[in-house]
C-alpha positions in Angstrom: -4.5 26.3 -19.0 -1.7 24.1 -18.2 -0.8 22.6 -15.1 1.5 20.4 -13.5 1.7 17.4 -11.3 3.6 15.4 -9.1 2.8 12.6 -7.2 4.5 11.3 -4.3 4.8 7.9 -1.5 6.2 9.4 2.5 7.4 7.3 4.3 5.4 8.3 7.2 9.0 10.4 8.5 6.4 12.8 9.1 2.4 12.5 10.1 0.1 15.0 7.6 -0.6 17.3 10.8 3.6 18.1 10.8 3.6 18.4 7.1 0.7 20.7 6.6 2.2 24.0 8.3 5.9 23.0 7.7 4.3 23.0 3.5 3.2 26.2 4.5 6.1 27.8 6.5 8.6 27.0 4.1 6.2 28.0 0.5 5.6 31.3 2.7 3.1 32.1 -0.1 -1.0 33.2 0.4 -2.2 30.6 2.0 -6.3 30.5 0.7 -7.4 27.8 2.4 -5.6 24.6 4.5 -8.2 22.1 6.0 -7.3 18.7 7.8 -9.2 15.9 8.2 -9.8 12.3 9.9 -12.0 10.0 8.1 -11.7 6.9 10.2 -7.8 5.2 9.7 -7.2 8.1 7.3 -6.0 11.2 7.5 -6.4 14.1 4.7 -4.3 17.5 4.6 -5.3 20.2 1.1 -2.7 22.9 0.9 -4.4 25.5 -1.4 -2.5 28.4 -2.7 -1.6 31.6 -4.7 1.4 33.7 -6.1 1.5 36.3 -8.2 4.1 36.1 -10.5 4.9 39.6 -12.5 6.5 38.4 -14.9 3.5 36.8 -16.6 1.3 38.9 -14.8 -1.3 36.4 -13.5 -1.8 34.1 -9.9 -0.5 30.8 -10.1 -2.2 28.2 -7.5 -0.5 25.2 -6.1 -3.0 22.3 -4.8 -1.5 20.3 -2.1 -3.6 16.9 -1.5 -1.9 14.5 1.3 -3.3 11.2 2.3 -1.7 9.0 5.2 -3.4 5.5 6.3 -1.8 2.9 8.9 -0.5 1.6 5.5 0.5 4.1 2.8 0.8 8.7 2.7 0.5 10.2 -0.5 0.7 13.6 -2.2 -1.0 14.7 -5.0 0.8 18.1 -6.4 -0.3 20.5 -8.8 0.3 23.6 -10.0 -2.1 25.4 -12.3 -2.8 28.8 -13.8 0.2 31.7 -14.7 -0.9 31.5 -18.4 -1.5 35.1 -19.4 -2.0 36.3 -23.4 -4.0 35.2 -26.9 -1.8 31.6 -26.2 -2.0 31.1 -22.3 1.5 30.9 -22.0 2.6 30.5 -18.5 6.1 30.6 -18.8 6.7 27.7 -16.5 5.7 29.3 -13.1 3.0 27.0 -12.7 6.0 24.4 -12.8 8.4 25.9 -10.5 5.3 27.1 -7.9 4.6 22.7 -7.9 8.7 22.1 -8.2 8.5 23.9 -5.1 6.5 22.2 -3.0 8.0 18.9 -4.0 11.0 19.7 -2.8 9.9 20.5 0.9 8.2 17.2 0.7 11.5 15.3 -0.5 13.4 16.4 2.5 10.8 14.9 4.7 10.9 11.6 2.8 9.2 11.7 -0.3 9.2 10.0 -3.3 8.1 11.0 -6.7 6.3 8.5 -8.1 7.2 8.5 -12.0 5.0 7.6 -14.5 1.8 7.7 -12.1 
């Protein structure tokens, strides 16, 4: 299965409990799971969405993991699935889904971590 992984660092402009609903609203695809948890000084937000791409006739999954402590804010975006046929070609659908989440987070001060 092909996938696109994007790692980002935030500047704390918006807390996780505000970012999760923003992601869901802006991506406007089928929500599979939304979870926000607090562990001591660490907040964790998890968003899982899926989208049917008609051009491939398959579903693409988007998972966004947001982690926030008093010192750092990070995001991992994983677009996966979307492939079909013998060679499981996704035609870039998983990458497109991941990039759409990256664009939303960039609007709120996140920058991509290249090469990590």
